[in-house]
VEXBASE-663901 format. One line per field, with one value per residue (C-alpha): residue in one letter; x, y, z. Coordinates in pm, 1 decimal, m for minus. Example, Ala and Ser with C-alpha at 12.3 -4.5 7.8 and 13.67 -1.06 7.14 Angstrom:
VEXBASE-663901
residuo <- (A,S);
xx <- (1230.0,1367.0);
yy <- (m450.0,m106.0);
zz <- (780.0,714.0);
***
This chain:
VEXBASE-663901
residuo <- (M,D,H,P,H,S,K,S,G,F,H,A,T,G,A,S,P,E,T,N,G,A,A,N,T,P,I,S,Q,Q,D,L,K,R,L,Y,D,Y,L,S,S,R,I,I,G,Q,S,Y,L,L,E,R,L,L,V,G,L,L,T,G,G,H,L,L,L,E,G,V,P,G,L,A,K,T,R,A,L,K,T,L,A,D,A,I,D,T,S,M,N,R,I,Q,F,T,P,D,L,L,P,S,D,V,L,G,T,E,V,F,R,P,Q,T,G,T,F,E,I,R,K,G,P,I,F,T,N,I,L,L,A,D,E,I,N,R,A,P,A,K,V,Q,S,A,L,L,E,A,M,Q,E,R,T,V,T,L,G,E,E,T,Y,T,L,P,K,P,F,F,V,L,A,T,Q,N,P,I,E,Q,E,G,T,Y,R,L,P,E,A,Q,L,D,R,F,L,M,K,V,V,V,G,Y,P,S,Y,E,D,E,L,K,I,V,Q,L,V,A,Q,E,Q,L,E,T,E,E,V,P,K,I,I,S,G,S,A,L,P,A,L,R,N,E,I,M,K,V,Y,L,D,E,K,I,D,R,Y,I,V,A,L,V,H,E,T,R,K,P,K,D,K,E,L,A,S,L,I,E,W,G,A,S,P,R,A,S,I,A,L,R,E,C,A,R,T,L,S,Y,L,R,G,K,E,F,V,T,P,D,E,V,K,D,I,A,P,D,V,L,R,H,R,I,L,P,G,F,E,A,E,A,R,D,I,T,S,D,D,I,I,S,S,L,M,K,Q,I,A,V,P);
xx <- (1450.0,1299.7,938.2,721.0,621.8,962.6,959.0,870.6,716.6,958.4,1275.5,1571.4,1620.5,1955.9,1817.1,1967.4,1734.1,1692.0,1385.9,1143.8,1183.8,838.3,583.5,293.7,470.2,262.2,404.0,511.0,592.7,957.5,921.6,774.7,1056.5,1311.0,1134.6,1136.7,1505.4,1589.3,1394.9,1566.5,1905.4,1817.9,1599.8,1781.2,1605.5,1249.0,1116.9,783.0,745.9,847.8,599.4,319.6,427.5,387.6,49.1,m65.2,78.0,m95.0,m432.0,m421.2,m485.0,m345.5,m79.3,7.6,346.9,396.1,722.9,965.5,1192.6,1491.0,1346.1,1358.8,982.8,1013.5,1314.7,1118.0,824.9,1046.4,1252.4,934.6,792.0,1121.8,1133.6,791.3,757.6,484.6,434.5,505.0,476.5,591.0,435.1,602.1,307.6,348.5,115.7,86.7,m15.0,m343.5,m587.8,m507.4,m139.4,m244.8,m550.9,m494.0,m703.7,m879.9,m657.5,m810.0,m670.0,m721.7,m639.7,m940.9,m1153.2,m1189.0,m1075.5,m825.8,m781.4,m431.1,m407.0,m210.8,44.6,m231.0,m281.5,m30.1,m16.7,172.0,144.7,409.7,255.2,548.1,457.9,89.7,m10.4,171.5,m100.3,m417.8,m768.6,m870.7,m594.7,m684.4,m1046.0,m936.8,m784.2,m1100.7,m1264.3,m940.9,m862.3,m1211.8,m1354.9,m1028.8,m1168.3,m1097.9,m1352.0,m1214.8,m1471.9,m1775.3,m1584.8,m1491.7,m1174.9,m1080.6,m735.8,m490.2,m501.6,m355.1,m369.0,m268.8,m133.4,176.4,190.2,417.0,347.5,529.2,360.0,102.8,303.8,560.4,534.6,374.7,143.8,m231.7,m422.0,m569.5,m951.2,m1110.1,m1272.1,m928.3,m767.6,m1038.5,m941.4,m604.3,m597.6,m332.5,m146.3,201.3,403.4,774.2,1006.7,1376.8,1627.3,1841.9,2206.5,2333.9,2086.5,2175.3,2542.0,2455.6,2252.6,2549.0,2773.9,2512.4,2469.0,2845.9,2854.7,2559.9,2736.6,2986.9,2725.8,2565.4,2363.0,2003.4,1720.0,1594.4,1231.0,1148.4,772.0,521.8,236.2,16.5,42.9,m85.8,m460.5,m395.5,m193.3,m482.8,m696.6,m440.4,m452.0,m828.8,m768.9,m623.7,m891.8,m1063.0,m1296.5,m1622.0,m1479.6,m1211.1,m1478.5,m1667.1,m1345.5,m1270.3,m1621.8,m1630.2,m1301.1,m1413.4,m1757.4,m1587.5,m1429.2,m1779.2,m1946.4,m1685.7,m1826.1,m1567.5,m1703.9,m1358.6,m1264.3,m1594.5,m1511.8,m1183.3,m1330.8,m1501.2,m1567.1,m1505.2,m1414.2,m1662.7,m1746.7,m1474.8,m1229.7,m1372.8,m1333.1,m978.5,m877.4,m1009.7,m819.4,m497.4,m506.4,m557.9,m276.6,m42.2,m115.2,m31.3,297.7,388.8,326.6,11.0,m288.5,m539.5,m581.6,m515.2,m596.5,m223.6,m241.8,m550.1,m381.6,m57.2,m217.4,m510.2,m321.0,m218.4,m575.1,m746.8,m515.4,m626.1,m992.9,m1038.0,m1076.0,m968.8,m1188.9,m1097.6,m1033.2,m787.3,m598.3,m591.2,m441.7,m203.2,m365.2,m317.1,m530.9,m268.2,m316.0,m691.8,m657.1,m430.2,m688.8,m978.2,m807.3,m783.0,m1163.0,m1232.2,m1209.5,m965.7,m1119.2);
yy <- (m1583.9,m1301.8,m1201.8,m1323.8,m964.3,m805.0,m629.7,m262.4,m38.0,243.0,313.3,477.9,834.4,910.0,1227.2,1327.9,1310.8,1680.0,1852.3,2006.5,2336.8,2454.8,2302.6,2364.6,2289.5,2044.5,1692.2,1578.6,1239.7,1342.9,1406.9,1061.1,901.4,1088.6,968.9,611.9,638.6,765.5,486.3,231.3,364.7,303.8,m9.4,m265.4,m544.4,m448.2,m279.8,m459.2,m323.7,30.3,43.7,m63.8,198.1,470.0,333.8,354.5,703.7,837.9,678.3,782.6,425.1,244.9,m20.6,m335.5,m495.4,m854.7,m1044.1,m1204.9,m972.5,m818.6,m759.1,m377.4,m331.0,m56.4,91.3,118.4,292.1,530.2,617.6,695.8,905.8,1093.6,1187.2,1355.1,1706.8,1632.7,1528.3,1173.4,979.3,626.1,389.0,66.0,m163.9,m385.5,m613.6,m357.1,m70.0,104.3,281.5,611.8,565.8,590.2,817.1,1040.5,1093.3,1340.1,1479.5,1630.8,1970.1,2018.8,2389.4,2458.0,2154.2,2074.3,1806.8,1886.1,1683.7,1553.9,1429.0,1114.7,1034.9,937.7,1310.2,1322.4,1285.2,957.0,706.8,434.8,143.1,m89.4,m454.0,m367.9,m728.3,m722.2,m503.1,m659.5,m635.7,m326.7,m123.4,m259.8,m157.1,193.9,234.7,145.0,487.8,668.0,447.6,455.4,795.1,988.6,1105.8,1030.4,1048.5,1153.0,1191.3,1360.7,1533.8,1406.3,1543.8,1537.5,1399.2,1603.5,1571.8,1366.7,1085.0,728.1,436.8,249.6,m68.6,m370.9,m711.9,m1038.8,m1359.4,m1476.6,m1792.8,m1581.9,m1575.2,m1284.1,m1169.3,m1123.2,m1201.0,m883.1,m898.0,m907.6,m565.8,m418.4,m591.8,m466.3,m106.9,m160.8,m76.3,m340.2,m611.9,m644.8,m959.2,m881.6,m1157.4,m1230.7,m1048.0,m1229.2,m1313.4,m1015.0,m776.5,m897.3,m836.0,m477.3,m439.3,m540.7,m292.6,m14.4,m51.2,m28.7,285.7,449.0,420.0,673.7,911.0,1204.1,1363.6,1470.9,1288.8,1507.0,1620.9,1522.3,1582.1,1769.0,1594.7,1901.7,1855.4,1496.5,1582.2,1777.1,1487.1,1249.9,1470.9,1417.9,1042.2,1047.6,1163.0,821.6,661.9,351.9,174.7,14.6,m321.2,m284.0,m203.5,m518.4,m721.9,m589.1,m653.5,m1000.3,m1088.5,m967.8,m1128.2,m1457.7,m1457.8,m1485.1,m1732.5,m1917.2,m2112.6,m2382.0,m2606.3,m2698.6,m2332.7,m2262.5,m2523.9,m2345.8,m2002.8,m1922.3,m1554.9,m1354.3,m990.6,m705.1,m422.6,m222.6,m454.2,m359.8,9.5,m42.5,m253.6,10.0,290.9,92.4,m20.1,339.1,469.2,193.6,286.1,649.2,552.2,346.8,642.7,505.9,714.4,433.3,127.9,m215.4,m561.3,m600.6,m341.7,m509.9,m850.4,m713.1,m536.6,m775.8,m1010.8,m716.4,m583.9,m919.3,m1143.1,m1003.3,m981.4,m1351.4,m1589.5,m1943.2,m2218.0,m2523.1,m2737.4,m2481.3,m2470.0,m2848.5,m2862.8,m2573.4,m2358.4,m1984.7,m1689.6,m1614.0,m1963.1,m1908.8,m1568.2,m1717.2,m1984.8,m1737.6,m1509.5,m1797.2,m1831.4,m1474.7,m1381.2,m1094.5,m808.2);
zz <- (m577.2,m783.4,m735.4,m1025.3,m1099.9,m1051.7,m1390.0,m1366.4,m1628.7,m1538.5,m1730.5,m1558.7,m1673.5,m1518.0,m1360.5,m1030.5,m728.9,m655.2,m518.3,m766.0,m587.5,m483.4,m251.7,m488.1,m816.8,m1022.4,m1026.3,m1371.3,m1518.8,m1496.6,m1121.6,m1074.3,m1270.2,m1060.6,m745.6,m875.3,m970.9,m623.5,m455.2,m680.5,m576.1,m210.9,m236.1,m449.5,m638.8,m546.4,m862.8,m824.0,m470.0,m565.5,m853.2,m616.3,m363.1,m624.8,m730.8,m368.5,m328.7,m638.7,m564.6,m199.7,m88.2,214.4,152.6,344.5,283.6,394.8,414.2,653.7,856.9,682.6,333.6,353.9,393.5,654.0,476.4,150.9,319.7,516.5,208.1,14.5,297.5,344.9,m24.7,m9.7,127.9,378.8,742.9,855.4,1180.8,1254.1,1507.5,1614.1,1682.2,1990.1,2191.9,2473.3,2243.4,2330.6,2095.2,2270.5,2179.5,1814.2,1810.2,2110.2,2421.2,2649.5,2924.3,3238.2,3343.7,3721.8,3695.9,3474.9,3558.7,3188.7,2946.5,2672.6,2354.8,2297.1,1939.6,1867.1,1594.5,1350.1,1280.7,998.2,619.4,609.9,893.0,894.2,1082.6,1143.2,1212.8,1232.9,1309.2,1642.5,1792.7,1941.5,1794.1,1994.2,1827.6,1483.4,1539.0,1635.1,1288.4,1096.3,1108.2,1024.3,725.6,577.7,671.6,722.7,1056.5,1424.3,1706.7,2046.0,2320.5,2168.3,1888.3,1542.8,1386.3,1018.6,940.9,731.3,351.3,201.2,457.1,400.5,600.0,490.4,698.0,725.1,870.3,912.7,797.2,1051.4,1119.1,1307.3,1687.6,1870.3,1591.2,1558.4,1241.8,1096.9,1082.3,736.2,788.6,856.2,557.8,323.9,406.9,242.4,m126.2,m189.8,m7.6,m154.6,m85.8,m66.7,m187.9,m147.4,m370.8,m628.4,m556.5,m757.7,m596.2,m248.0,m323.2,m421.9,m100.2,114.6,m65.0,m45.4,330.7,380.3,166.3,345.1,679.3,545.9,401.4,581.6,299.1,358.0,186.7,m102.8,m110.8,m466.7,m475.6,m260.6,m84.6,m133.9,m511.8,m510.1,m542.6,m863.7,m1001.1,m933.2,m1156.3,m1431.7,m1379.3,m1425.1,m1783.4,m1871.0,m2088.4,m1951.3,m2191.6,m2078.1,m2189.3,m1922.8,m1663.5,m1760.2,m1741.9,m1392.2,m1260.0,m1418.4,m1249.5,m904.8,m945.3,m1028.5,m680.9,m530.3,m764.0,m969.7,m1260.4,m1196.3,m918.5,m792.4,m755.7,m582.8,m319.4,m240.2,m162.0,167.4,86.0,m228.2,m282.9,m230.6,m476.2,m301.1,m477.8,m818.5,m739.3,m611.5,m911.5,m1151.2,m976.1,m954.0,m1317.7,m1434.1,m1212.0,m1324.1,m1686.1,m1609.4,m1442.8,m1747.4,m1975.5,m2139.6,m2244.2,m2194.5,m1971.9,m2121.1,m1981.3,m1904.8,m1625.8,m1481.5,m1483.6,m1337.3,m1041.5,m973.4,m734.0,m512.8,m498.2,m446.3,m241.9,95.6,m5.9,m83.3,208.3,114.3,255.7,460.7,154.7,15.3,344.0,363.1,12.8,84.4,m186.6,m132.4,m239.3,m504.5,m649.3,m654.6,m825.2,m1091.1,m1166.4,m1165.3,m1414.7,m1660.3,m1647.2,m1763.4,m2131.2,m2189.9,m2394.5);
***
């Protein structure tokens, strides 16, 4: 079954996935299209997912991918990270993981009688957090400071994480055995939560053939863009015009999650989205417009990206759970209540 938002704003260019040559070369629209084309050649039938990955990359926001095992979530993240000329670490989250396994710790040196800081794998540009919901609450809490402040406190010292820094995480649905529900404070740190769906029959056939072909290949993954050039590109994205009417539309939509005018909808929501959701939705809509080659933000970009920004920031109430109504269902209904500018 195709994802309802499987259409992408990108158009294949036919360019070969070669590196842009220099670490500090500015990233162009052509570079981004080449990156998208390369990802599409390795991740079949997930154009919706790939577009969201690029939105997260360009905004510098953390991404959470949710889906059952075997849908290429980790593969997509690793392929993206491999194609960027920057540092990357991967952590396989497990129930026995400790905060020090992620952040690092103080190590006592008997020879000198002093403590030495040993930094953990979180000190990197891209952190792949595989199956993040398999780690207990104490590990989740250890990530809060890093994801929000981009700093890590070890002992009495606070260390700044490398720039850029963002977390690309995967999780299985909470109904699966051996998982822990992520706390709301942790979920809110993610810019978007992207739900990964099953591929179509034709796409799955291509996947099977691609995997067989890759087993015979030994080529290196090309470094298509440089991580050090991302901040400059974000300055370019800020030039995409965003009218005040779009701002009002975004705030009205997020505000509606807290105090819906419709009484039935109000009874379905336990907690609505915070102002952080408005900020995230604005950034994502502008970035999505840039990726699609537009010079200004339209309501279409807001509507397209809103479910990904809001689905993990709305807590359905007891009545919604009893009626098997999801946050996506609630968002769809809320969007119908807001007049489009």
